[in-house]
Phi, psi and omega in degrees: 000132181291161181299322180297314179293326178296319178298320179295317180299318178297317179299318179295317180297318179299313180298322180295319179297314180298317181296317179298316178298316183297316181298318180298315181289321180295316182295325185275327193240330187279124176258170182295335183277346184291130186281173191297326185293332180296332186294339179301317182287320182293340178272003180233125172281169178299158182301322181297323179294317180296318180298324181283345184253353185268011175058031179088355179272063184296322181295319178297315179297320181294324177299318179295319178294323180297318176299315181298317180295321177297320178296318179297312181296313182298322180297316186275331179291334177270354182238252187277350182058022178257110187231067185293340183257008181299316181296329177293316176302315182295315180299315180295315181302312183284338175287319181295317180222088181290355177259015180274087187301313183300329182295325177296313183294317178298315183299319179295321180295308185289336178295323184266336189274129170231134190296324190272356184214139178272332180285147186258143169288132184303319182294327178297316180295321179294321177296318179298320179297319178300317179296315181293326176298317178298316179296322181294322178293330181279325184232073189284357179259003183261117184294338186296328182292305177295328179297316182285329173296315177300320179299315181296317179293311190286313187264319184278319181260353178066030183249085182295325183300322180270335184281318185300317178302328178288323174298320177299313180299317180298320183293341182269353180288148185297333181259013182291139178290151184296328183297331181294318178292321181294325184279346181298324179298315178298323182296316179297324180277006182059034174240150174074013182297325178287325178296317179296317179299320179295321179295317180294315179297321178299322178293320178297321179298315182295328184273341184290127178268326181289123184297325179291315178296318179300315180296318179297318178293323176297318178297319179295321178297316179298317180297320179295321178294320178295319178298320180296316178298319179297320178294322179294317178298317179297319178296318180294320179296317179296320179295322180293316179295321178298316179299319179295315181295325183285322191237338187227032183295341179287348177260147172299145184301319182294327177290319178300316179297321180295314180295321183294327178293000000 
């Protein structure tokens, strides 16, 4: 049997196993009142079952699951943003193929991202860190895993003590970009934290394949840039008022501004 026909046969066998499992679970457990989102889980057996049924074609099975997980995420991120089974999809996907590098990075992104809000739920960030830790242990030469863990700790959870060591680790990887090492000095001095965040977010935008996720990351990047500009304007305004109060308080502020121009 040729390799092409063997792949098709494996795919058919995999679908048959999933369908059989789904029918059994649906017949036993799904009632008329159960809403549509629940059916996603009932149509998927555990990762261990899939691994034992895919005849060793773990990558092929994981690709099919990855498509399925993207459909689930895309449907709900554009609608109610209620994704109670997202973590189940991720666990099954990474169990079936623990060497699927892109799946770790994608899973961490979708775990934390919600379209309607830029602020993160703490538990989402902690879940993303757990996923990235697993990926880092599997792919210890890839700078993106420690970099994104550092990002989650430093920016999302506000924990510089735990975040900076991961940025350091990422900067030491052989494929780390030069800007990451250059920005570490600023990070220690508590300068440039927004610049570093923008660089990381820009990289996430470039790597995101899902158009909804890419748009959401772009919006977050734009909002962060707007916040930075606002903070810079506020700092300049405060410095100007301080200068007026210290040296020219005898003049009306509007006159001082006119003369200063």
